[in-house]
PAROZA-759744 format. One record per residue: x, y, z of N, C-alpha, C in turn. Coordinates in steps of 0.001 Angstrom, whole numbers, plus 500000, padded with zeros to 6 digits. Layout:
residues N
XYZXYZXYZ ...
//
This chain:
residues 466
596304593089741339597347592804740381598355593911740364 599544593571739983600612594571739843600348595446738600 600839596657738611600706597520737394601384596881736198 600857597202734995601337596545733799601912597572732860 603116597288732343603783598106731369603970597318730087 603586597894728951603674597180727655604788597837726802 605568596980726134606574597409725159605976597234723795 605848598383723064605182598401721774606090599085720777 606087598605719527606878599277718485606862598412717231 607559598865716189607646598084714964608657596965715168 608796596066714257609745594947714399611170595371714487 611973594611715247613419594723715260613937596051715789 613243596609716820613732597812717455614371597557718817 614320596284719285614952595921720527614014595753721691 612736595476721458611802595327722570612126594133723430 612452593016722814612783591789723619614048591955724419 615018592649723788616290592944724551616012593805725738 615148594821725577614794595693726677613994594928727745 613152594026727292612396593160728240613327592329729106 614333591706728478615286590873729252616122591745730195 616452592984729751617266593830730591616508594310731836 615221594649731671614428595146732790614039594028733754 613734592831733202613345591711734070614547590906734565 615732591225734034616961590500734370616787588987734183 616255588669733040616095587274732666616488587117731194 616350585894730727616483585639729291615227584954728772 614107585353729262612839584739728940612429585066727484 612763586243727006612381586602725659613453586205724641 612991585632723537613879585194722480614381586415721688 615706586524721558616305587710720950617108587264719728 616848587949718600617626587635717370617578588889716486 618592589037715602618677590173714706617575590200713667 617025589050713340616010588969712331614695589596712851 613993590434712054612734590996712491611619589965712597 610663590210713463609475589329713591609699588061714384 610737588029715215610981586841716047609866586664717087 609540587761717789608507587710718814607128587827718139 606223586963718544604880586980717990603804587035719053 603939586254720111602952586237721183603341587192722286 602371587509723134602668588308724316603470587519725324 604504588082725876605364587414726853605416588258728099 604956587726729226604860588468730470606039588125731386 606497589134732129607562588937733130607403590011734191 608129589858735284608034590818736419609363591516736568 609330592806736605610539593611736851610618593879738364 611638593380738985611793593483740468613083594237740809 613526595097739920614736595873740240614516596788741448 613300597259741625612917597954742888612044596935743653 612561596338744714611808595264745397610544595789746046 610465597062746276609256597663746946608160597914745903 608571598194744673607590598517743631607784597660742381 607538596392742463607634595555741233606460595860740315 606662595581739026605599595731738051605756594660736981 604612594415736293604626593395735221604977594084733922 605841593439733166606262593920731861605841592921730825 605293593413729705604844592530728642605603592859727360 606215591864726789606917592026725501605965591636724403 605890592408723362604945592179722252605689592019720934 605023591463719960605588591397718621605533592719717911 606366592900716899606387594146716176605160594335715332 604673595595715273603528595952714429604087596348713062 603840595498712063604426595676710762603538596367709760 602348596787710132601473597528709241600514596654708477 600666595355708437599754594468707735598718593875708692 597523593695708216596439593158709005596101591719708556 596932591118707757596647589753707261597727588801707695 597317587518707783598324586451708099598904586594709477 600141586071709641600816586133710929601114587545711356 601401588438710434601713589830710810600497590483711432 599315590227710854598078590769711423597770590186712799 597995588861712971597755588255714275598704588789715328 599980589025714926600977589627715852600554591021716238 600112591820715280599669593172715577598505593188716534 597561592275716370596418592190717267596849591845718688 597854590957718858598384590639720157599011591872720796 599747592664720031600386593866720543599337594888720992 598290595052720191597222595996720540596469595571721796 596286594254721944595621593733723140596451594057724400 597779593895724275598668594201725386598611595686725764 598578596524724741598549598014724983597224598370725621 596124597758725234594803598107725793594729597833727276 595405596740727725595304596366729151596413596982729992 597357597742729396598505598286730129598160599582730831 598871599831731941598765601108732646599739602152732057 600790601658731388601741602531730771602311601848729536 602551602602728484603069602051727199604438602655726973 605426601811726734606785602262726328606849602032724827 606859603151724078606932603118722655608427603052722253 608874601914721786610286601703721497610554601946720020 611584602760719744612015603085718373613503602858718262 613990602809717028615391602561716752616121603880716539 617062604210717431617789605474717336618760605537716193 619220604357715729620179604345714643619508604561713300 618338603954713095617658604092711824616786605359711716 616427605922712896615596607118712896614142606823712684 613381607885712649611902607724712506611559607200711110 610519606381711042610074605789709826608555605972709713 608044605690708534606585605792708337605850604822709193 606467603670709423605807602622710299605735603113711724 606820603821712200606763604396713538605663605392713645 605460606231712585604426607242712619603049606559712695 602856605434712019601589604733712042601310604122713415 602352603586714029602208602998715404601839604117716377 602498605236716266602221606344717223600794606841717025 600370606948715758598986607409715509597987606513716189 598249605202716186597327604284716828597444604429718371 598668604598718883598827604758720348598091605960720881 598029607034720107597354608233720586595865607957720806 595284607022720054593900606710720177593567605871721426 594586605271722009594358604427723228594149605279724475 594523606559724450594408607441725619595178606916726793 596220606167726568597067605665727632598367606522727696 599001606659728877600254607388728930601334606632728152 602082607401727338603100606814726453604424607475726705 605472606660726902606864607142726958607572606701725709 608420607584725188609190607237724024610551606749724434 610895605545724043612192604942724375613017604818723039 614011605651722929614895605598721729616018604631722062 615932603477721432616904602386721749618067602456720774 619113601702721116620349601500720298621072602884720120 621192603642721197621883604943721126623363604820721485 623870603610721722625275603463722040626105603663720767 627217604419720931628111604668719823627634605763718858 626535606435719140626065607528718317625765608716719184 625480609874718594625093611056719332623687610905719840 623533610604721140622248610352721721621277611575721594 621828612790721781620993613965721716620436614190720298 621294613866719314620836614019717926619746612989717615 619898611781718164618853610758717951617563611170718613 617626611697719810616394612175720496615805613321719730 616657614207719190616113615362718464615328614964717230 615718613870716593614966613437715411613554612983715711 613355612524716924612016612071717333611242613131718103 611818614349718202611123615422718929609820615786718288 609739615603716969608479615975716272607251615141716672 607515614041717404606414613257717860605644613931719010 606264614905719613605594615656720662605380614899721978 606186613885722235606061613115723445607024613749724489 606466614137725614607257614869726647608356613999727203 608035612755727576609005611905728212609744611037727158 610990611394726875611823610651725935613072610200726646 613496608969726341614675608388727001615542607706725937 616822608091725942617791607442725082618486606299725843 618337605087725326618850603892726069619602603014725084 620356602111725690620942601012724914620632599716725722 619617598975725283619173597822726009620280596732726055 621011596595724962622056595571724885623187595828725883 623483597125726135624595597499727036624083598054728363 622746598023728588622124598480729849622505599946730122 622532600779729138622790602189729323621487602980729324 621324603883730298620170604749730365618954604095730980 619053602849731439617893602148731949617498602638733344 618464603128734149618140603559735480617156604788735440 617460605726734585616564606904734457615192606493733985 615140605603732997613835605130732481613053604447733568 613745603561734323613045602805735381612538603733736497 613345604707736855612938605621737914611656606413737488 611638606865736243610461607596735751609242606692735669 609411605444735242608290604535735141607686604283736507 608533604128737524608013603846738875607266605042739439 607603606223739007606914607450739520605462607521739081 605132607051737897603793607231737386602922606003737527 603489604850737835602670603630737951601806603692739197 600589603124739107599747603029740308600383602146741363 599812602173742570600363601394743701600363599943743391 601221599178744080601368597747743805600119597007744301 599862595882743711598691595083744041599024593932744927 598162592902744872598315591752745757599344590749745263 599357590480743942600221589444743428600527589724741964 601690589288741516602042589465740114601304588499739233 601330588760737879600663587815736963601373586465736985 602711586486737063603484585235737167604040585127738543 603432584353739406603936584191740772604598582851740918 605203582648742064605947581408742337605263580576743436 603928580506743339603157579796744320603474578298744175 603928577657745290604302576202745157603086575333744870 601867575837745106600676575038744812600288575121743320 600960575941742560600629576095741164601260574971740338 600432574245739570600925573124738753601503573681737421 602728573385737189603408573891735973603244572840734836 602549573236733782602220572332732657602828572861731400 603596572062730710604185572438729412603530571626728315 603002572313727299602373571695726170603429571563725064 603786570363724703604889570121723783604402569217722669 605202569190721599604889568341720436605575568896719221 605371568250718108605973568737716868605096569904716338 605558570658715342604799571799714828603435571435714305 602512572351714486601169572313713862600337571113714318 600411570779715603599541569711716147598449570328717027 598448571672717239597398572332717972597701572754719362 598973572978719703599334573374721079598772574741721407 598982575721720553598443577082720831596936577071720848 596324576306719942594837576259719918594321575674721215 594990574656721743594564574070723039594716575047724160 595824575773724237596006576772725309594963577839725183 594665578312724008593646579330723837592295578835724250 591987577578723966590687577006724390590590576922725897 591690576554726571591655576481728039591494577859728630 592181578869728050592075580239728554590769580906728214 590133580458727124588898581091726723589107582369725941 590297582627725392590567583798724602591710583499723641 591891584382722662592966584229721706594264584797722291 594803584094723254596000584521723923597257584192723131 597269583075722430598379582633721583597961582758720092 598879583030719237598580583042717822598522581627717300 597372581241716831597168579904716269597002580011714757 597811579251714016597769579319712569598073577954711982 597656577733710754597981576498710060599451576447709605 600126577545709681601514577598709271602400576947710337 603129575859710020603998575241711023605055576207711513 605363576170712819606438577039713378605920578408713738 604565578595713900604047579907714271604582580345715618 604522579482716596605028579720717943606554579574717936 607269580611718348608727580551718373609296580609719787 608555581223720716609047581343722077608157580508723012 608683580283724214607863579570725217607136580627726037 605794580644725942604981581649726573604242581039727782 604410581629728944603792581149730192602606582018730599 601501581395730964600327582072731433599842581410732710 599558582220733716598992581741734973597492581851734970 596784580748735317595338580760735363594850580027736643 593592580224736926592960579444738027591701578814737439 591573577515737604590489576753737008589955575807738044 588645575901738335587975575050739289588680575034740663 589137576210741072589759576371742370591196575904742454 591808575539741330593210575123741318594002576070740440 595283576245740790596125577185740079597057576434739096 597245576975737971598085576371736941598966577402736271 600062576982735769600901577752734847601002576997733566 600419577517732519600410576870731198601533577443730367 602373576603729780603473577037728942603299576475727560 603049577396726601602959576998725209604368577056724605 604804575980724002606167575881723464606202575760721960 607367576041721401607539575870719985607626574403719642 607195574043718445607235572620718015608666572176717761 608951570938718197610257570337717977610268569556716641 611252569900715801611359569190714534612677568406714539 612835567573713479614050566840713331615230567771713118 616397567393713592617594568283713471617860568608712031 617612567652711108617933567883709726617022568949709090 615866569234709729614913570157709205615104571551709837 615944571666710845616138572922711555617255573667710832 616884574819710234617857575570709476618073576958710054 616969577668710415617134579034710922617719579022712328 618518580044712599619101580167713935617978580443714977 616942581163714574615861581434715485615206580135715953 615039579192715046614390577956715374615266577141716333 616584577243716229617458576567717165617270577111718569 617143578427718673616883579008719971615528578595720490 614541578444719618613221578038720035613260576631720609 614083575767720045614217574418720569614851574448721974 615802575314722164616439575429723479615378575887724524 614541576860724144613512577358725059612484576237725360 612183575434724366611260574310724595611832573296725588 613119572970725368613765572003726281613831572554727689 614058573879727825614083574529729160612684574444729773 611665574672728990610293574584729514609961573172730030 610445572161729279610224570777729725610969570531731051 612161571062731153612958570859732349612335571514733596 611648572648733389611082573400734513609665573026734852 608998572285733990607602571954734260607513570763735216 606263570525735683605998569369736504605264568285735704 604408568716734771603719567781733905603848568223732492 604263567360731595604388567635730174603231566983729467 602484567758728692601378567250727854601856567236726415 602053566056725850602467565942724464601276565756723585 601134566614722581600012566517721659600379565725720453 599494564782720076599647563975718858598498564245717941 598778564139716649597756564297715668597102562952715382 595804562832715666595113561536715521595186561057714070 595252561964713117595255561552711724596610561038711260 597705561368711987599026560981711581599673559950712531 599084559744713691599625558792714615600937559285715276 601771558324715622603061558647716301604136558666715270 604691559828714988605753559980713981607125559951714661 608133559977713820609513560011714352609769561279715173 609149562404714745609303563621715522608642563517716880 607462562871716935606811562666718216607664561821719168 608317560822718620609204559976719467610353560820719985 610900561743719170611942562642719688611500563535720812 610269564037720730609709564853721812609548564023723074 609011562815722927608859561890724047610201561633724708 611238561431723907612554561201724427613070562366725284 612781563603724850613170564797725619612478564847726971 611181564444726974610413564431728248610962563353729180 611241562159728647611751561089729458613150561402730002 613991562038729190615325562438729658615196563396730860 614225564276730824614022565227731905613344564561733114 612739563380732913612091562702734007610780563331734446 610082563995733539608856564689733939607637563777733735 606590564088734535605331563404734379604755563672733001 604029562705732456603650562767731082602183562406730916 601466563221730070600108562921729630600110563020728108 599567562030727457599475562023726001598080562489725607 598054563598724863596762564157724368596663563916722867 595725563108722432595512562798721039594498563815720483 595021564778719711594210565853719226593509565512717904 592507566314717534591740566160716301591045564816716253 590629564309717429589960563037717518588528563090716933 587937564294716948586563564432716518586433564338714989 587551564464714293587480564413712824587679563058712235 587648562010713046587861560652712525586578559804712608 586515558896711698585395557937711687585656556823712713 584655555976712928584828554888713891585944553930713494 586047553646712208587104552744711740588483553393711926 588590554661711604589846555376711771590248555408713291 589272555568714136589561555616715553590107554294716056 589556553185715550590051551872715953591467551635715460 591744552094714227593098551949713708594096552819714494 593673554053714810594552554934715597594803554372716971 593738553818717569593900553191718923594912552080718902 594865551219717923595781550096717835597205550614717570 597339551637716740598637552207716437599293552824717674 598489553580718460599011554175719659599442553183720699 598657552095720826599009551020721795600332550390721391 600583550245720085601842549622719649603032550581719721 602828551824719296603959552740719219604303553359720589 603365553412721493603596553996722831603758552922723939 604154551755723507604292550663724505605406550986725549 606402551756725155607495552064726058607151553101727087 605960553774726929605459554704727938603984554325728263 603800553018728454602434552550728742601914553059730097 602802553613730919602359554164732212601743555517732057 601860556155730889601270557507730649599845557342730156 598945558159730721597543558108730283597398558824728942 596585558253728072596267558858726750594843559374726772 594649560653726431593337561293726465593000561773725034 591765561510724611591329561960723278590667563312723415 591143564327722658590598565668722782590392566276721415 589734567442721442589665568312720270589976569705720792 591160570202720442591605571516720926590719572619720281 590225572392719087589437573410718384588054573563719052 587421572441719384586061572466719917586032572310721453 587106571947722091587159571906723540586685570606724152 586422569579723355586006568306723904587169567559724561 586918566884725653587937566124726328588791566890727314 588554568184727512589379568963728400589266568526729847 588047568177730263587889567745731669588702566467731941 588623565501731000589434564275731164590916564599731102 591322565560730285592721565946730211593226566464731565 592477567339732197592937567864733474592890566824734609 591964565892734509591966564811735477593221563991735358 593667563682734130594887562924733907596105563751734399 596075565059734174597180565940734637597269565864736162 596120565907736843596121565905738304596699564578738814 596284563475738197596813562161738667598302562038738409 598754562525737272600193562465736979600968563335737918 600473564545738204601157565476739133601180564930740554 600072564321740991600047563748742358601046562603742488 601165561769741468602121560652741506603564561188741473 603815562173740621605197562672740511605673563391741761 604756564041742466605167564838743647604891564091744946 604548562847744902604217562081746134605430561931747034 605194562050748346606248561860749341606183560416749908 607345559839750093607421558441750556608248558432751872 607966557392752674608777557159753866609727556001753679 610832556016754450611826554983754285611257553604754593 610424553509755628609886552237756094609018551584754954 608126552366754384607247551796753344608046551411752069 609072552189751731609887551861750576610655550588750830 611220550410752006611957549164752337611039547997752326 609818548140752867608860547021752836608505546628751407 608354547630750540608068547326749139609229546577748483 610447546946748823611610546241748246611646544822748768 611374544589750019611389543224750566610298542390749921 609105542992749703608048542237749035608386541892747586 609073542813746905609492542536745532610489541417745474 611472541431746388612520540395746391611898539024746768 610962539062747701610340537795748135609470537219747011 608811538040746235607981537557745173608807537061743982 609964537733743761610805537333742627612267537653742980 612993536732743550614430536982743925615286537310742714 616290538112742895617193538411741809617916537173741291 618235537106740032618883535908739478620314535781739951 620823534559739970622262534335740329623150534628739135 624178535432739440625131535826738371626512535416738865 627199534512738056628568534060738375628634533414739745 627610532637740052627601531877741277627164532634742497 626871533898742364626428534734743509625159535474743178 624299535600744174623022536350743994623172537737744555 622855538762743853622873540129744434621927540198745622 622364540960746636621548541122747850621041542589747943 619716542703747959619109544001748110618680544128749557 619352544976750318619174545034751746618050546005752171 618143547231751763617103548200752150617056549334751134 615995550163751219615823551268750264615246552455750999 615404553641750390614823554862750941614527555822749797 613599556752749979613300557701748890614480558607748584 614641558950747294615726559805746913615331561093746228 614033561380746098613598562617745501612230562468744828 611775563544744273610470563556743632610577564226742275 609539564054741499609484564642740107610746564361739332 611061563118738962610262561922739190610536561226740522 609643560337741014609939559595742227611164558749742069 612102558914742985613396558262742901613610557402744174 614060556198744007614287555275745115615750554833745090 616384554895746257617788554530746393617813553178747094 618436552138746423618497550817746911619934550510747311 620143549979748523621444549624749001621541548099749090 622762547600748812622962546185748871624373545770748390 624542544503748048625800543973747570625637543416746180 626681543528745349626692542994743991625549543541743133 625196544795743372624056545381742606624434545708741185 625720545791740896626094546021739504625761544867738574 625603543689739212625333542495738439623810542320738148 622992543256738667621553543152738420621269543339736925 620588542410736281620310542601734848619231543657734657 619126544197733457618169545223733175616719544709733320 616531543444733056615147542899733220614694542977734646 615595542738735592615220542811737002614993544243737440 615775545182736922615520546584737230614187547031736741 613765546599735544612448546927735029611350546289735880 611661545076736372610689544416737252610463545250738537 611549545714739104611421546594740303610610547850740016 610873548440738867610121549663738507608646549374738380 608264548321737699606849547971737543606226547572738859 607016546888739729606471546463741016606173547684741848 607119548649741943606871549843742764605736550699742179 605685550723740866604601551525740217603254550984740612 603146549620740550601841548997740845601560549047742347 602550548900743189602311548885744620601877550272745129 602538551308744612602241552690745076601236553395744171 600676552680743135599677553225742243600143554551741576 601340554507741053601912555649740386601464555662738915 600851556778738508600314556907737157600909558122736492 601364557979735258601742559139734483603119559714734818 603930559004735560605249559496735897606297558406735764 607508558721735294608549557721735280609025557466736716 609665556334736903610207555956738220611676555636738055 612516556208738874613936555992738773614472555295739982 615495554454739774616187553721740836617657554072740829 618211554247741975619631554450742143620172553329743002 621098552519742516621612551356743241623019551704743782 623157551491745091624432551775745759624916550532746479 626108550147746177626725548986746789627517549384748046 627528548491749029628289548698750234629822548607749966 630555549453750572632007549466750377632679548351751151 633622547638750538634407546620751203635537547317752013 635524547203753357636511547951754154637945547449753954 638096546231753393639443545680753194639891545710751735 639116546473750890639388546452749448640798547003749149 641187548098749714642451548743749393643494548539750536 643224547663751444644111547411752556645108546292752218 646386546582752372647422545604752041647703544694753257 647749543412753037647966542447754130649478542297754385 649982542936755429651422542871755747651640541778756785 652541540788756428652811539678757317653787540082758454 653576539497759588654507539693760690655766538819760494 656810539042761298658026538211761159657736536742761443 656909536453762425656576535067762729655799534405761540 654921535190760904654165534648759763655069534431758560 656095535306758388657049535122757308657876533873757497 658343533631758786659165532454759070658323531191758886 657044531210759278656200530057759120655981529746757633 655817530794756847655595530591755432656838529975754754 658067530409755198659279529864754622659470528393754973 659137528019756261659212526616756679658287525746755845 657069526282755577656106525545754786656658525336753353 657276526320752802657793526171751429658936525111751403 659804525144752453660888524156752469660332522741752642 659278522581753437658677521275753646658103520783752318 657469521622751582656855521191750306657955520757749348 659045521519749283660167521158748411660790519813748751 660914519515750070661507518210750444660589517071750035 659295517300750119658345516233749763658448515886748264 658843516846747429658969516577746041660255515782745749 
//
């Protein structure tokens, strides 16, 4: 593994901004409000291509051991325990505080090398800011401005000097064989609990408080010989309920996670069925064209009668995505996980399947032969041939004449026919219809002199007959 560097400090000192600056990404959610970051967020710093290292952004340690603040502090301590180097980030504008003293006292107990990063030194006397923290007795101190990328070169050079040699692969790699899975849904349906159960550790903060997860956190794992990237996302709520600016950014991160994943697993609460918020999340997945698996959580807490009612409700409310498999699970107890991953594999295989032009054209011919397109305004559309147009989702390009006149019912028929013929499960299917161009459409018919004379004689003949 690559060496690991952890960013640790109290809330709102600029750890996420420093994380984005060193990784040259926008993976960490940044806002002026304290306590935005809660879970550990991993990224790779590749500014030196020869010596990359893994950087982990943590939530602020606020001094409390209860509730969300305590869970966030435990995540930060876990990141520090596994790190090869700790960057202790403080606020140069506000100066040292009692909370900084408490964090440093705990860091000394870890026996890990610690660098002091005095952030937000732009526009102030950097030496005076460093002097205020000299009482901490940390030899390596760096005055930086993460927002303006000032002083980062010196910090990065020093970090690279003390890190151990590079390993085989980073925590987050770009292996094409790795299945990217995004767990989505409305708040408080058990997404973080499910990811923790799959990982076998408390990697994400799971709480009964809706909106606990604010950022999209990616974790790479290997399970039964296969590689996965699990992305825990923030819950999507109705627009009218979204008030905080942080939550708006969380929604953007969730939509980005859906766009970048290969399979989206939407969690539903078995006790509440399919709500309006769930339909909105499903709409986001369908707009992105991603493979879909429906996971009905908290199934173990229902009686037989409640399960029958929930089953009937799901069949009625999810009729528009009847191609998606529904799996009954319990994120808390881990039941149904094997069936869930089997459904994910089937959906991924269907979404990423490669097609040949010949088999696609034969499928189109079979569909037209079984059910010809209806006649519109005295003419029947002609579907001549088809070829594959992409994957994730599977896309088919159909060429022919008068295709704009195809009714929506026939387009749905083609989708269902192709889905059944190619045994596509858990993925939407898209069609692109292209009509042949008329070569004489914009060509003006210019008569020759002989044709003009003939036309005039014909006109005179008609007039004489009248």
